[in-house]
N, CA, C and O atoms as CSV, one atom per row, in Angstrom:
chain,resi,resn,atom,element,x,y,z
A,1,MET,N,N,23.572,24.666,60.467
A,1,MET,CA,C,22.107,25.798,59.664
A,1,MET,C,C,21.114,25.216,59.309
A,1,MET,O,O,20.953,24.074,58.877
A,2,PHE,N,N,20.362,26.115,59.519
A,2,PHE,CA,C,18.964,25.808,59.840
A,2,PHE,C,C,17.989,26.845,58.583
A,2,PHE,O,O,18.641,27.668,57.940
A,3,GLY,N,N,16.884,26.759,58.391
A,3,GLY,CA,C,15.993,28.048,57.995
A,3,GLY,C,C,16.605,28.883,56.871
A,3,GLY,O,O,17.516,28.526,56.125
A,4,PHE,N,N,16.097,29.800,56.870
A,4,PHE,CA,C,16.978,30.430,55.604
A,4,PHE,C,C,18.428,30.634,55.441
A,4,PHE,O,O,18.891,30.927,54.338
A,5,GLU,N,N,19.081,30.511,56.364
A,5,GLU,CA,C,20.747,30.462,56.073
A,5,GLU,C,C,21.099,29.270,55.566
A,5,GLU,O,O,22.239,29.315,55.105
A,6,ALA,N,N,20.544,28.142,55.455
A,6,ALA,CA,C,20.770,26.859,54.512
A,6,ALA,C,C,20.025,27.240,53.180
A,6,ALA,O,O,20.562,26.779,52.173
A,7,ILE,N,N,19.041,27.893,53.008
A,7,ILE,CA,C,18.302,27.957,51.529
A,7,ILE,C,C,19.630,29.223,50.837
A,7,ILE,O,O,20.193,28.970,49.772
A,8,ILE,N,N,19.875,30.212,51.446
A,8,ILE,CA,C,20.470,31.316,50.758
A,8,ILE,C,C,21.820,30.764,50.619
A,8,ILE,O,O,22.509,31.314,49.760
A,9,ALA,N,N,22.574,29.398,51.543
A,9,ALA,CA,C,23.772,28.953,51.157
A,9,ALA,C,C,23.938,28.459,50.348
A,9,ALA,O,O,25.038,28.526,49.801
A,10,HIS,N,N,22.445,27.347,49.618
A,10,HIS,CA,C,22.847,26.512,48.493
A,10,HIS,C,C,22.057,27.070,47.231
A,10,HIS,O,O,21.939,26.553,46.120
A,11,ASP,N,N,21.663,28.004,47.606
A,11,ASP,CA,C,21.251,28.854,46.406
A,11,ASP,C,C,19.396,28.607,46.019
A,11,ASP,O,O,18.888,28.567,44.899
A,12,GLY,N,N,18.881,28.508,47.022
A,12,GLY,CA,C,17.281,27.959,46.864
A,12,GLY,C,C,17.105,29.119,46.648
A,12,GLY,O,O,16.181,28.878,45.871
A,13,LEU,N,N,17.152,30.063,46.636
A,13,LEU,CA,C,16.264,31.084,46.047
A,13,LEU,C,C,16.040,31.353,45.086
A,13,LEU,O,O,14.944,31.676,44.628
A,14,GLY,N,N,17.371,31.251,44.403
A,14,GLY,CA,C,17.563,31.386,42.555
A,14,GLY,C,C,16.906,29.538,42.030
A,14,GLY,O,O,16.448,29.329,40.906
A,15,ILE,N,N,16.992,28.683,42.871
A,15,ILE,CA,C,16.677,27.699,42.428
A,15,ILE,C,C,14.719,27.588,42.331
A,15,ILE,O,O,14.134,27.030,41.403
A,16,SER,N,N,13.956,28.329,43.639
A,16,SER,CA,C,12.491,28.521,43.579
A,16,SER,C,C,12.167,29.988,42.529
A,16,SER,O,O,11.077,30.078,41.966
A,17,VAL,N,N,12.978,30.811,42.403
A,17,VAL,CA,C,12.534,31.486,41.475
A,17,VAL,C,C,13.032,30.905,40.187
A,17,VAL,O,O,12.430,31.682,39.446
A,18,ILE,N,N,13.648,30.160,39.412
A,18,ILE,CA,C,13.417,29.224,38.066
A,18,ILE,C,C,11.837,28.244,38.495
A,18,ILE,O,O,10.753,28.369,37.925
A,19,GLY,N,N,12.104,27.473,39.438
A,19,GLY,CA,C,10.840,27.263,39.529
A,19,GLY,C,C,9.164,27.442,39.584
A,19,GLY,O,O,8.177,26.813,39.203
A,20,ILE,N,N,9.461,28.686,40.294
A,20,ILE,CA,C,8.329,29.383,39.402
A,20,ILE,C,C,7.417,29.933,38.226
A,20,ILE,O,O,6.243,29.937,37.856
A,21,SER,N,N,8.859,30.462,37.813
A,21,SER,CA,C,9.406,30.709,36.282
A,21,SER,C,C,8.784,29.443,35.144
A,21,SER,O,O,8.365,29.678,34.011
A,22,VAL,N,N,8.849,28.329,35.686
A,22,VAL,CA,C,8.631,26.846,34.955
A,22,VAL,C,C,7.122,26.970,35.254
A,22,VAL,O,O,6.530,26.257,34.444
A,23,VAL,N,N,6.414,27.477,35.940
A,23,VAL,CA,C,5.083,26.941,36.533
A,23,VAL,C,C,4.633,27.616,35.548
A,23,VAL,O,O,4.059,27.017,34.638
A,24,PHE,N,N,4.820,29.247,35.506
A,24,PHE,CA,C,4.206,30.590,35.140
A,24,PHE,C,C,4.038,29.871,33.537
A,24,PHE,O,O,2.995,29.616,32.935
A,25,VAL,N,N,5.541,29.644,33.085
A,25,VAL,CA,C,5.347,29.698,31.725
A,25,VAL,C,C,4.592,28.238,31.079
A,25,VAL,O,O,4.263,28.211,29.893
A,26,SER,N,N,4.400,27.241,31.845
A,26,SER,CA,C,3.511,26.289,31.279
A,26,SER,C,C,2.257,26.405,31.671
A,26,SER,O,O,1.646,25.551,31.028
A,27,LEU,N,N,1.224,27.200,32.635
A,27,LEU,CA,C,0.333,28.008,33.090
A,27,LEU,C,C,-0.003,28.425,31.534
A,27,LEU,O,O,-0.814,27.785,30.865
A,28,ILE,N,N,0.826,29.755,30.949
A,28,ILE,CA,C,0.596,30.693,30.002
A,28,ILE,C,C,0.369,29.377,28.215
A,28,ILE,O,O,-0.417,29.579,27.290
A,29,LEU,N,N,1.137,28.458,28.320
A,29,LEU,CA,C,1.337,27.973,27.326
A,29,LEU,C,C,0.147,26.988,27.583
A,29,LEU,O,O,-0.383,26.608,26.538
A,30,LEU,N,N,-0.371,26.511,28.689
A,30,LEU,CA,C,-1.679,25.783,28.505
A,30,LEU,C,C,-2.779,26.832,28.007
A,30,LEU,O,O,-3.293,26.430,26.963
A,31,ALA,N,N,-3.191,27.816,28.357
A,31,ALA,CA,C,-3.848,28.832,28.423
A,31,ALA,C,C,-3.928,28.894,26.957
A,31,ALA,O,O,-4.977,28.495,26.451
A,32,PHE,N,N,-2.928,29.358,26.138
A,32,PHE,CA,C,-2.727,29.596,24.866
A,32,PHE,C,C,-3.299,28.068,23.905
A,32,PHE,O,O,-3.823,28.236,22.804
A,33,ALA,N,N,-3.149,26.908,24.377
A,33,ALA,CA,C,-3.357,25.866,23.762
A,33,ALA,C,C,-4.916,25.740,23.991
A,33,ALA,O,O,-5.681,25.622,23.034
A,34,VAL,N,N,-5.300,25.767,25.143
A,34,VAL,CA,C,-6.792,25.673,25.588
A,34,VAL,C,C,-7.588,26.780,24.509
A,34,VAL,O,O,-8.591,26.405,23.902
A,35,SER,N,N,-6.974,28.336,24.320
A,35,SER,CA,C,-7.553,28.629,23.378
A,35,SER,C,C,-7.922,28.720,22.190
A,35,SER,O,O,-8.825,29.298,21.584
A,36,GLN,N,N,-6.888,27.903,21.893
A,36,GLN,CA,C,-6.743,27.741,20.397
A,36,GLN,C,C,-7.175,26.399,20.256
A,36,GLN,O,O,-6.978,25.949,19.127
A,37,ILE,N,N,-7.766,25.534,21.160
A,37,ILE,CA,C,-8.602,23.943,20.772
A,37,ILE,C,C,-9.300,24.371,19.575
A,37,ILE,O,O,-8.833,24.031,18.488
A,38,HIS,N,N,-10.326,25.052,19.625
A,38,HIS,CA,C,-11.743,25.343,18.675
A,38,HIS,C,C,-10.914,25.158,17.328
A,38,HIS,O,O,-11.518,24.589,16.418
A,39,LYS,N,N,-9.445,25.618,17.058
A,39,LYS,CA,C,-8.892,25.659,15.764
A,39,LYS,C,C,-8.726,24.733,15.166
A,39,LYS,O,O,-9.011,24.541,13.984
A,40,ILE,N,N,-7.964,23.639,16.331
A,40,ILE,CA,C,-7.448,22.505,15.670
A,40,ILE,C,C,-8.781,21.440,15.479
A,40,ILE,O,O,-9.006,20.750,14.484
A,41,ILE,N,N,-9.507,21.509,16.601
A,41,ILE,CA,C,-10.767,20.173,16.338
A,41,ILE,C,C,-11.492,20.692,14.918
A,41,ILE,O,O,-12.081,19.866,14.220
A,42,ALA,N,N,-11.427,21.945,14.569
A,42,ALA,CA,C,-11.994,22.675,13.091
A,42,ALA,C,C,-11.044,21.998,12.046
A,42,ALA,O,O,-11.689,21.395,11.189
A,43,LEU,N,N,-10.189,21.957,11.944
A,43,LEU,CA,C,-8.810,21.474,11.451
A,43,LEU,C,C,-9.368,19.857,11.192
A,43,LEU,O,O,-9.808,19.579,10.077
A,44,TRP,N,N,-9.340,19.123,11.948
A,44,TRP,CA,C,-9.490,17.746,12.123
A,44,TRP,C,C,-11.213,17.371,11.395
A,44,TRP,O,O,-11.623,16.556,10.567
A,45,ASP,N,N,-11.604,18.036,11.906
A,45,ASP,CA,C,-13.004,17.843,10.972
A,45,ASP,C,C,-12.937,17.986,9.588
A,45,ASP,O,O,-13.603,17.231,8.880
A,46,LYS,N,N,-12.285,18.780,9.142
A,46,LYS,CA,C,-11.775,19.314,7.545
A,46,LYS,C,C,-10.645,18.563,6.894
A,46,LYS,O,O,-10.067,19.079,5.938
A,47,ARG,N,N,-10.313,17.458,7.317
A,47,ARG,CA,C,-8.651,16.507,7.209
A,47,ARG,C,C,-9.666,16.256,5.316
A,47,ARG,O,O,-9.232,16.729,4.265
A,48,HIS,N,N,-10.583,15.675,5.400
A,48,HIS,CA,C,-10.747,15.160,4.356
A,48,HIS,C,C,-10.821,16.468,3.304
A,48,HIS,O,O,-11.163,16.401,2.124
A,49,ARG,N,N,-10.595,17.139,3.711
A,49,ARG,CA,C,-10.713,18.056,2.348
A,49,ARG,C,C,-9.251,18.646,2.105
A,49,ARG,O,O,-9.026,19.513,1.261
A,50,PHE,N,N,-8.254,18.071,2.957
A,50,PHE,CA,C,-6.887,18.173,2.408
A,50,PHE,C,C,-6.551,17.001,1.801
A,50,PHE,O,O,-5.699,17.224,0.941
A,51,LYS,N,N,-6.870,15.762,1.877
A,51,LYS,CA,C,-6.453,14.832,1.789
A,51,LYS,C,C,-7.046,14.099,-0.021
A,51,LYS,O,O,-6.570,13.111,-0.580
A,52,LYS,N,N,-7.890,14.775,-0.404
A,52,LYS,CA,C,-8.474,14.484,-1.091
A,52,LYS,C,C,-7.932,15.050,-2.802
A,52,LYS,O,O,-7.871,14.386,-3.837
A,53,PRO,N,N,-7.571,16.632,-2.542
A,53,PRO,CA,C,-6.927,17.059,-3.612
A,53,PRO,C,C,-5.357,16.276,-3.847
A,53,PRO,O,O,-4.969,16.160,-5.010
A,54,ARG,N,N,-4.572,15.803,-2.826
A,54,ARG,CA,C,-3.441,15.538,-2.856
A,54,ARG,C,C,-4.102,13.819,-3.647
A,54,ARG,O,O,-3.682,13.568,-4.776
A,55,GLN,N,N,-4.954,12.921,-3.065
A,55,GLN,CA,C,-5.033,11.745,-3.763
A,55,GLN,C,C,-5.707,11.817,-5.527
A,55,GLN,O,O,-5.925,10.819,-6.214
A,56,LYS,N,N,-5.960,13.439,-6.013
A,56,LYS,CA,C,-6.411,13.227,-6.719
A,56,LYS,C,C,-5.059,13.514,-8.089
A,56,LYS,O,O,-5.044,13.055,-9.232
A,57,LYS,N,N,-4.059,14.420,-7.409
A,57,LYS,CA,C,-2.722,14.602,-8.240
A,57,LYS,C,C,-1.934,13.449,-8.379
A,57,LYS,O,O,-1.033,13.294,-9.203
A,58,ASP,N,N,-2.326,12.630,-7.513
A,58,ASP,CA,C,-1.420,11.144,-7.932
A,58,ASP,C,C,-2.054,10.431,-9.069
A,58,ASP,O,O,-1.546,9.782,-9.984
A,59,GLN,N,N,-3.493,10.755,-8.742
A,59,GLN,CA,C,-3.964,9.629,-9.624
A,59,GLN,C,C,-3.868,9.905,-11.113
A,59,GLN,O,O,-3.861,9.048,-11.996
A,60,LYS,N,N,-3.778,11.548,-11.309
A,60,LYS,CA,C,-3.476,12.267,-12.479
A,60,LYS,C,C,-2.071,11.793,-13.154
A,60,LYS,O,O,-1.954,11.706,-14.376
A,61,ALA,N,N,-0.937,11.473,-12.178
A,61,ALA,CA,C,0.225,11.324,-12.218
A,61,ALA,C,C,0.477,9.830,-12.790
A,61,ALA,O,O,1.508,9.823,-13.462
A,62,ALA,N,N,0.108,9.084,-12.753
A,62,ALA,CA,C,0.744,7.851,-12.617
A,62,ALA,C,C,-0.655,7.758,-14.129
A,62,ALA,O,O,-1.815,8.168,-14.153
A,63,PRO,N,N,0.078,7.128,-15.047
A,63,PRO,CA,C,-0.421,6.912,-16.079
A,63,PRO,C,C,-1.658,5.741,-16.603
A,63,PRO,O,O,-1.411,4.540,-16.498
A,64,VAL,N,N,-2.903,6.192,-17.131
A,64,VAL,CA,C,-3.995,5.371,-17.046
A,64,VAL,C,C,-3.608,4.075,-17.894
A,64,VAL,O,O,-2.937,4.398,-18.874
A,65,GLN,N,N,-3.836,2.710,-17.801
A,65,GLN,CA,C,-3.570,1.759,-18.435
A,65,GLN,C,C,-4.953,1.333,-18.937
A,65,GLN,O,O,-5.905,1.564,-18.193
A,66,ASP,N,N,-5.205,0.646,-20.294
A,66,ASP,CA,C,-6.685,0.242,-20.492
A,66,ASP,C,C,-7.283,-0.949,-19.753
A,66,ASP,O,O,-6.638,-1.978,-19.953
A,67,PRO,N,N,-8.164,-1.069,-19.087
A,67,PRO,CA,C,-8.559,-1.615,-17.985
A,67,PRO,C,C,-9.035,-3.206,-18.671
A,67,PRO,O,O,-9.380,-4.116,-17.918
A,68,THR,N,N,-8.994,-3.383,-20.211
A,68,THR,CA,C,-9.318,-4.288,-20.444
A,68,THR,C,C,-8.403,-5.249,-20.501
A,68,THR,O,O,-7.390,-4.798,-19.967
A,69,VAL,N,N,-8.122,-6.978,-21.082
A,69,VAL,CA,C,-6.774,-7.702,-21.028
A,69,VAL,C,C,-6.684,-7.543,-22.545
A,69,VAL,O,O,-7.534,-7.432,-23.429
A,70,PRO,N,N,-5.667,-7.566,-22.532
A,70,PRO,CA,C,-5.254,-7.426,-24.160
A,70,PRO,C,C,-5.752,-8.320,-25.395
A,70,PRO,O,O,-5.665,-9.539,-25.539
A,71,GLN,N,N,-6.274,-7.394,-26.202
A,71,GLN,CA,C,-6.985,-8.056,-27.238
A,71,GLN,C,C,-6.226,-9.378,-27.635
A,71,GLN,O,O,-7.167,-10.168,-27.719
A,72,ASP,N,N,-5.269,-9.974,-27.882
A,72,ASP,CA,C,-4.571,-10.962,-28.632
A,72,ASP,C,C,-4.667,-12.091,-27.699
A,72,ASP,O,O,-3.697,-12.830,-27.529
A,73,ILE,N,N,-5.812,-12.272,-27.067
A,73,ILE,CA,C,-5.362,-13.351,-26.004
A,73,ILE,C,C,-4.684,-15.006,-26.598
A,73,ILE,O,O,-4.089,-15.857,-25.937
A,74,GLN,N,N,-5.049,-15.013,-28.036
A,74,GLN,CA,C,-3.874,-16.224,-28.546
A,74,GLN,C,C,-2.740,-16.155,-28.616
A,74,GLN,O,O,-2.062,-17.178,-28.713
A,75,ARG,N,N,-2.085,-14.675,-28.583
A,75,ARG,CA,C,-0.495,-14.268,-28.527
A,75,ARG,C,C,-0.059,-14.349,-27.646
A,75,ARG,O,O,1.170,-14.299,-27.598
A,76,ALA,N,N,-0.976,-14.550,-26.237
A,76,ALA,CA,C,-0.535,-14.328,-24.834
A,76,ALA,C,C,-0.678,-15.923,-24.670
A,76,ALA,O,O,0.284,-16.662,-24.457
A,77,SER,N,N,-1.716,-16.256,-24.770
A,77,SER,CA,C,-1.597,-17.863,-24.548
A,77,SER,C,C,-0.917,-18.748,-24.994
A,77,SER,O,O,-0.739,-19.846,-24.466
A,78,ARG,N,N,-0.446,-18.343,-26.062
A,78,ARG,CA,C,1.132,-19.201,-26.793
A,78,ARG,C,C,2.338,-18.521,-26.126
A,78,ARG,O,O,3.225,-19.362,-25.977
A,79,GLN,N,N,2.711,-17.279,-25.656
A,79,GLN,CA,C,3.575,-17.066,-24.437
A,79,GLN,C,C,3.635,-18.089,-23.378
A,79,GLN,O,O,4.517,-18.938,-23.255
A,80,PHE,N,N,2.221,-17.853,-22.350
A,80,PHE,CA,C,2.109,-18.999,-21.204
A,80,PHE,C,C,2.202,-20.638,-21.792
A,80,PHE,O,O,2.728,-21.473,-21.056
A,81,LYS,N,N,1.944,-20.837,-22.444
A,81,LYS,CA,C,1.963,-22.042,-22.861
A,81,LYS,C,C,3.635,-22.766,-22.780
A,81,LYS,O,O,4.048,-23.817,-22.291
A,82,LEU,N,N,4.178,-21.851,-23.375
A,82,LEU,CA,C,5.624,-21.861,-23.861
A,82,LEU,C,C,6.425,-22.392,-22.256
A,82,LEU,O,O,7.061,-23.397,-21.939
A,83,LEU,N,N,5.888,-20.810,-21.319
A,83,LEU,CA,C,6.068,-21.506,-20.103
A,83,LEU,C,C,5.337,-22.633,-19.268
A,83,LEU,O,O,5.965,-23.191,-18.368
A,84,ILE,N,N,4.521,-22.851,-19.438
A,84,ILE,CA,C,3.829,-23.638,-18.784
A,84,ILE,C,C,4.874,-25.400,-19.063
A,84,ILE,O,O,5.470,-26.040,-18.197
A,85,GLU,N,N,4.750,-25.698,-20.455
A,85,GLU,CA,C,5.813,-26.466,-20.942
A,85,GLU,C,C,7.045,-26.240,-20.628
A,85,GLU,O,O,7.616,-27.290,-20.335
A,86,TRP,N,N,7.736,-25.275,-20.557
A,86,TRP,CA,C,8.989,-25.402,-19.603
A,86,TRP,C,C,9.125,-25.504,-18.361
A,86,TRP,O,O,10.214,-25.664,-17.809
A,87,ILE,N,N,7.463,-25.381,-17.484
A,87,ILE,CA,C,7.403,-25.544,-15.869
A,87,ILE,C,C,7.470,-27.121,-15.957
A,87,ILE,O,O,8.283,-27.889,-15.444
A,88,GLY,N,N,6.396,-27.371,-16.745
A,88,GLY,CA,C,6.142,-28.934,-16.654
A,88,GLY,C,C,4.834,-29.330,-15.835
A,88,GLY,O,O,4.735,-28.602,-14.848
A,89,GLU,N,N,4.245,-29.858,-15.893
A,89,GLU,CA,C,2.274,-30.066,-15.948
A,89,GLU,C,C,2.370,-31.130,-15.060
A,89,GLU,O,O,3.000,-32.104,-15.472
A,90,PRO,N,N,1.714,-31.204,-13.503
A,90,PRO,CA,C,0.965,-29.820,-13.529
A,90,PRO,C,C,2.179,-28.705,-12.638
A,90,PRO,O,O,3.166,-28.884,-11.924
A,91,PHE,N,N,1.487,-27.625,-13.130
A,91,PHE,CA,C,2.012,-26.262,-12.521
A,91,PHE,C,C,1.654,-25.528,-11.259
A,91,PHE,O,O,0.497,-25.694,-10.872
A,92,PRO,N,N,2.208,-24.974,-10.755
A,92,PRO,CA,C,1.713,-23.985,-9.254
A,92,PRO,C,C,1.583,-22.563,-9.919
A,92,PRO,O,O,2.515,-22.143,-10.604
A,93,LEU,N,N,0.308,-21.728,-9.707
A,93,LEU,CA,C,0.008,-20.447,-10.268
A,93,LEU,C,C,1.102,-19.555,-10.204
A,93,LEU,O,O,1.658,-18.860,-11.054
A,94,PRO,N,N,1.340,-19.802,-8.570
A,94,PRO,CA,C,2.550,-18.681,-8.154
A,94,PRO,C,C,3.990,-18.947,-8.922
A,94,PRO,O,O,4.855,-18.083,-9.067
A,95,LYS,N,N,4.056,-19.993,-9.276
A,95,LYS,CA,C,5.587,-20.125,-10.121
A,95,LYS,C,C,5.415,-19.324,-11.675
A,95,LYS,O,O,6.145,-18.487,-12.207
A,96,LEU,N,N,4.249,-19.903,-12.103
A,96,LEU,CA,C,3.704,-19.487,-13.323
A,96,LEU,C,C,3.903,-17.800,-13.174
A,96,LEU,O,O,4.656,-17.182,-13.927
A,97,LEU,N,N,3.268,-17.273,-12.299
A,97,LEU,CA,C,3.406,-16.083,-12.539
A,97,LEU,C,C,4.401,-15.412,-11.674
A,97,LEU,O,O,4.165,-14.286,-11.235
A,98,TYR,N,N,5.567,-16.075,-11.388
A,98,TYR,CA,C,6.710,-15.462,-11.126
A,98,TYR,C,C,7.480,-15.742,-12.058
A,98,TYR,O,O,8.623,-15.359,-11.811
A,99,LEU,N,N,7.339,-16.396,-13.328
A,99,LEU,CA,C,8.741,-16.608,-14.123
A,99,LEU,C,C,8.047,-15.713,-14.935
A,99,LEU,O,O,8.915,-15.021,-15.467
A,100,SER,N,N,6.684,-15.272,-15.403
A,100,SER,CA,C,5.628,-14.274,-16.450
A,100,SER,C,C,6.462,-13.187,-16.144
A,100,SER,O,O,7.133,-12.703,-17.056
A,101,GLU,N,N,6.531,-12.726,-15.013
A,101,GLU,CA,C,7.036,-11.449,-14.392
A,101,GLU,C,C,8.373,-11.272,-14.838
A,101,GLU,O,O,8.680,-10.226,-15.412
A,102,LYS,N,N,9.417,-12.406,-14.591
A,102,LYS,CA,C,10.604,-12.307,-14.512
A,102,LYS,C,C,10.835,-12.350,-16.266
A,102,LYS,O,O,11.843,-11.796,-16.703
A,103,CYS,N,N,10.098,-12.863,-17.008
A,103,CYS,CA,C,10.350,-12.660,-18.579
A,103,CYS,C,C,10.137,-11.414,-19.177
A,103,CYS,O,O,10.751,-10.934,-20.130
A,104,GLY,N,N,8.638,-10.632,-18.139
A,104,GLY,CA,C,8.644,-9.116,-18.826
A,104,GLY,C,C,7.312,-9.427,-19.762
A,104,GLY,O,O,7.104,-8.661,-20.703
A,105,LEU,N,N,6.394,-10.545,-19.525
A,105,LEU,CA,C,5.243,-10.181,-20.182
A,105,LEU,C,C,4.154,-9.537,-19.808
A,105,LEU,O,O,3.884,-9.834,-18.645
A,106,TYR,N,N,3.123,-8.505,-20.446
A,106,TYR,CA,C,2.383,-7.711,-20.604
A,106,TYR,C,C,1.104,-8.488,-18.894
A,106,TYR,O,O,0.332,-9.419,-18.665
A,107,ARG,N,N,1.595,-7.486,-18.326
A,107,ARG,CA,C,-0.054,-7.581,-17.525
A,107,ARG,C,C,0.362,-9.148,-17.202
A,107,ARG,O,O,-0.335,-9.833,-17.950
A,108,PRO,N,N,1.111,-9.901,-16.492
A,108,PRO,CA,C,0.381,-11.206,-16.347
A,108,PRO,C,C,-0.431,-11.655,-15.189
A,108,PRO,O,O,-0.725,-12.827,-14.955
A,109,HIS,N,N,-0.718,-10.774,-14.588
A,109,HIS,CA,C,-1.940,-11.223,-13.277
A,109,HIS,C,C,-3.090,-11.203,-14.123
A,109,HIS,O,O,-3.664,-12.292,-14.109
A,110,SER,N,N,-3.515,-10.527,-14.701
A,110,SER,CA,C,-4.727,-10.405,-15.749
A,110,SER,C,C,-4.438,-11.029,-16.655
A,110,SER,O,O,-5.382,-11.791,-16.864
A,111,THR,N,N,-3.353,-11.249,-17.657
A,111,THR,CA,C,-3.491,-12.783,-18.227
A,111,THR,C,C,-3.860,-13.592,-18.002
A,111,THR,O,O,-4.737,-14.114,-18.690
A,112,ILE,N,N,-3.303,-14.209,-16.733
A,112,ILE,CA,C,-3.691,-15.588,-16.095
A,112,ILE,C,C,-5.063,-15.449,-15.436
A,112,ILE,O,O,-5.641,-16.530,-15.335
A,113,ASN,N,N,-5.794,-14.294,-14.916
A,113,ASN,CA,C,-7.230,-14.333,-14.827
A,113,ASN,C,C,-7.513,-14.622,-15.965
A,113,ASN,O,O,-7.768,-15.821,-15.851
A,114,GLU,N,N,-7.738,-14.214,-17.638
A,114,GLU,CA,C,-8.853,-14.078,-18.531
A,114,GLU,C,C,-8.276,-15.546,-19.214
A,114,GLU,O,O,-8.985,-16.078,-20.068
A,115,LEU,N,N,-6.856,-16.252,-18.789
A,115,LEU,CA,C,-6.408,-17.702,-19.258
A,115,LEU,C,C,-7.155,-18.695,-18.465
A,115,LEU,O,O,-7.248,-19.811,-18.976
A,116,LEU,N,N,-7.972,-18.413,-16.757
A,116,LEU,CA,C,-8.811,-18.912,-16.162
A,116,LEU,C,C,-10.047,-19.098,-16.406
A,116,LEU,O,O,-10.657,-20.054,-15.928
A,117,LYS,N,N,-10.659,-18.113,-17.274
A,117,LYS,CA,C,-11.591,-17.392,-16.978
A,117,LYS,C,C,-12.502,-18.166,-18.696
A,117,LYS,O,O,-13.648,-18.573,-18.886
A,118,CYS,N,N,-11.363,-18.061,-19.547
A,118,CYS,CA,C,-11.272,-19.304,-20.914
A,118,CYS,C,C,-11.275,-20.530,-20.904
A,118,CYS,O,O,-11.536,-21.351,-21.784
A,119,GLU,N,N,-10.867,-20.663,-19.505
A,119,GLU,CA,C,-10.225,-22.459,-19.154
A,119,GLU,C,C,-9.865,-22.647,-20.298
A,119,GLU,O,O,-10.582,-23.251,-21.095
A,120,LEU,N,N,-8.593,-22.131,-20.637
A,120,LEU,CA,C,-7.238,-22.444,-21.160
A,120,LEU,C,C,-6.512,-22.884,-19.868
A,120,LEU,O,O,-5.819,-23.852,-20.180
A,121,ILE,N,N,-6.381,-22.631,-18.703
A,121,ILE,CA,C,-6.116,-23.091,-17.383
A,121,ILE,C,C,-7.252,-23.843,-16.814
A,121,ILE,O,O,-8.407,-23.672,-17.204
A,122,ILE,N,N,-6.950,-24.592,-15.983
A,122,ILE,CA,C,-8.040,-25.745,-15.545
A,122,ILE,C,C,-7.066,-26.098,-14.284
A,122,ILE,O,O,-5.860,-26.345,-14.319
A,123,PRO,N,N,-8.004,-26.047,-13.080
A,123,PRO,CA,C,-7.583,-26.807,-11.653
A,123,PRO,C,C,-7.105,-28.261,-11.820
A,123,PRO,O,O,-7.628,-28.693,-12.848
A,124,ASP,N,N,-6.457,-29.044,-11.336
A,124,ASP,CA,C,-6.181,-30.708,-11.479
A,124,ASP,C,C,-6.722,-31.067,-10.394
A,124,ASP,O,O,-6.696,-32.275,-10.157
A,125,GLY,N,N,-7.411,-30.107,-9.349
A,125,GLY,CA,C,-7.913,-31.230,-8.120
A,125,GLY,C,C,-6.960,-30.966,-6.861
A,125,GLY,O,O,-7.309,-30.544,-5.759
A,126,ASN,N,N,-5.736,-31.298,-7.265
A,126,ASN,CA,C,-4.907,-31.013,-6.009
A,126,ASN,C,C,-4.270,-29.591,-5.518
A,126,ASN,O,O,-3.296,-29.709,-4.774
A,127,GLY,N,N,-4.657,-28.369,-5.809
A,127,GLY,CA,C,-3.987,-27.461,-5.741
A,127,GLY,C,C,-3.051,-26.794,-7.194
A,127,GLY,O,O,-2.530,-25.689,-7.346
A,128,TYR,N,N,-3.117,-27.905,-8.043
A,128,TYR,CA,C,-2.150,-27.626,-9.075
A,128,TYR,C,C,-2.930,-27.260,-10.179
A,128,TYR,O,O,-4.132,-27.524,-10.161
A,129,TYR,N,N,-2.351,-26.611,-11.272
A,129,TYR,CA,C,-3.097,-26.142,-12.681
A,129,TYR,C,C,-2.767,-27.367,-13.867
A,129,TYR,O,O,-2.111,-28.376,-13.608
A,130,VAL,N,N,-3.277,-27.101,-15.023
A,130,VAL,CA,C,-2.987,-28.122,-15.939
A,130,VAL,C,C,-3.726,-27.284,-17.719
A,130,VAL,O,O,-4.883,-26.893,-17.876
A,131,TRP,N,N,-2.632,-27.245,-18.730
A,131,TRP,CA,C,-2.714,-26.584,-19.656
A,131,TRP,C,C,-4.146,-27.494,-20.607
A,131,TRP,O,O,-3.716,-28.541,-21.089
A,132,ASN,N,N,-5.325,-27.306,-20.844
A,132,ASN,CA,C,-6.252,-27.398,-21.751
A,132,ASN,C,C,-6.259,-27.320,-22.689
A,132,ASN,O,O,-6.288,-26.220,-23.242
A,133,LYS,N,N,-6.237,-28.445,-23.327
A,133,LYS,CA,C,-5.300,-28.562,-24.304
A,133,LYS,C,C,-6.476,-28.436,-25.704
A,133,LYS,O,O,-6.184,-27.988,-26.813
A,134,GLU,N,N,-8.163,-29.091,-25.177
A,134,GLU,CA,C,-9.313,-29.105,-25.880
A,134,GLU,C,C,-9.861,-28.164,-26.124
A,134,GLU,O,O,-10.455,-27.919,-27.174
A,135,ALA,N,N,-9.691,-27.154,-24.730
A,135,ALA,CA,C,-10.294,-25.687,-24.766
A,135,ALA,C,C,-8.976,-25.077,-26.141
A,135,ALA,O,O,-9.496,-24.310,-26.951
A,136,GLU,N,N,-7.780,-25.304,-26.339
A,136,GLU,CA,C,-6.973,-24.721,-27.085
A,136,GLU,C,C,-7.285,-24.812,-28.526
A,136,GLU,O,O,-7.231,-23.842,-29.283
A,137,GLU,N,N,-7.662,-26.194,-28.934
A,137,GLU,CA,C,-7.613,-26.491,-30.183
A,137,GLU,C,C,-9.316,-26.047,-30.557
A,137,GLU,O,O,-9.701,-26.242,-31.709
A,138,LYS,N,N,-10.416,-25.370,-29.386
A,138,LYS,CA,C,-11.678,-25.458,-30.017
A,138,LYS,C,C,-11.726,-23.485,-30.263
A,138,LYS,O,O,-12.630,-22.849,-30.804
A,139,ARG,N,N,-10.299,-22.883,-29.590
A,139,ARG,CA,C,-10.106,-21.757,-29.866
A,139,ARG,C,C,-9.206,-21.377,-31.256
A,139,ARG,O,O,-9.256,-20.319,-31.883
A,140,SER,N,N,-8.707,-22.084,-31.427
A,140,SER,CA,C,-7.931,-22.009,-32.386
A,140,SER,C,C,-9.015,-22.769,-33.649
A,140,SER,O,O,-9.020,-22.369,-34.813
A,141,SER,N,N,-9.697,-23.660,-33.257
A,141,SER,CA,C,-10.058,-24.009,-34.872
A,141,SER,C,C,-11.472,-22.722,-35.251
A,141,SER,O,O,-12.091,-22.799,-36.312
A,142,THR,N,N,-11.744,-21.764,-34.332
A,142,THR,CA,C,-12.345,-20.824,-34.433
A,142,THR,C,C,-12.110,-19.609,-34.719
A,142,THR,O,O,-13.031,-18.793,-34.746
């Protein structure tokens, strides 16, 4: 069997019709996509307008905390001094931070930062830190 007889015997005409249909549908979809590309580009250019309102809603939902370090630094210093005595001197800051978070102390990152600024916690030069007893005595005397 050769020629049209073989094509008809193996349902070649049906397959040809399906192939042509797929090609035409693909061309129609491509033409539609190309005709709408200007709208897609316009949306892409204005994407920042859609992001800003969502960010503002998320920021309003989060409770705003006071940006200052706790007023009672002496109370915080007593709590951290107890932790440091339990850890032992010299101590690594990550361990102090871990224990202060585990104990549930208020804002441990900023409190440790404030203790570093007040020089109640000072580096020992080997990558560890020690409690500055002299600075503590000065703060308690004033």
